[in-house]
N, C-alpha and C positions, 0 to 999 in steps of 0.2 A: 373265432372259434373254427370256422370252416377252413380257413387258411392253415391253421395249425394242424387240423386233421389231415388235410391234403399233404402237408409236409411230412407228417408221421407215416402216412401210407406210402408215399413215394420213396422215402428213405428206408423205411422198414422193408419194403419189397427189394430194394437194392441190396441191403444187408443180407437178406435171406438168399438172394441170388448168389452173393459172394460165398456164403456158407455152403450152399448146394454145390457150387462149382468146385470149391476146395475139397469137398468130400469125394467128388468124382476123380479129381486129378492128383490127390495127395500122394498116392503110392507110385505114380508115374512121373512126378515132377522132377525128382532128382536125376533121372536118367536122361531127360531131354529138356533142360531149362531154356535153351535157345528157341526151341519150337514153341514152348508155352509163352515166352516173352514176345515172339512175333504174333502169336494169336491174340495176346493181350493188347498189343499195339493196334491190331486191326479192329478188335472189339471196341477199344477206346475211341478210335476215329469214327467208327460207325455210330457209337453212342453220342459223340459230340455233334455229328451231322443231324442225328435224330433230335437232339436237344435244340439245335438251331431251328429246326422246322416246327417246333411247338407253337410259335405265334401264328402260323398259318391255319391251325385248327384249334382255336381257343376252347371250344366245347369238349375237345378230347385231351385237354392238357394233362390231366392226371394219368390217363392211360399211356400217353406218349412219354411223359416224363418218367413214369415208373419203368417202362421198358428201357428207356435210356439209362436209368440208374442201375437196372439189372445188368446192363452191359458194362457200366463204369466201375462198380464196386469190385467185381472179380479182377478186372484189368488193373486196378490200383493194387490189389493184393499180390498179384503175380509180379507186378513191377517192383514192389517192395521186396519180395522174396528173392527175385533174381539179383537185385542190387546188393542185398546182404550176402548172397552166395559169391558174387563177384568181389566184394570187399574182403570176405574171408579168404578167398583164393589169393588175392593180392597181398594180404597180410602174411599168409603162409609163405608166399614166394619171397617177400622182402625179408622175412625172418631167416630163410635158408641162405641168403646171400650176405 
C-alpha cells in the first residue's frame, strides 16, 4: 500500500508539473520551439541525474523522485510537441514539391 501511495504521489506531482509548465509557456511555444526544445533537453538530463542519485539518500526517495518527475514530465511534453511540429513542417514541404 505504501509503495502504491509513493508511486501515485511521485507521478501525480510530475503530471502536475507538466500542466503548470504548459500553462506558462503555451502562448510562447510556437514562436520559439527550438529554445523550448533545448530547455526540455537540459531539464531531462538534470532530472535523469537527480533520479540516478536517489539511491544515495533512500530516506528522501519520495522527495528526490518527485522533483525528478517534475522535471521529466514537462520535458516529455515539449519533446512530443516539437516532434509533431517538425513532422508537420516536413509533411507540408514534401507536399509542396
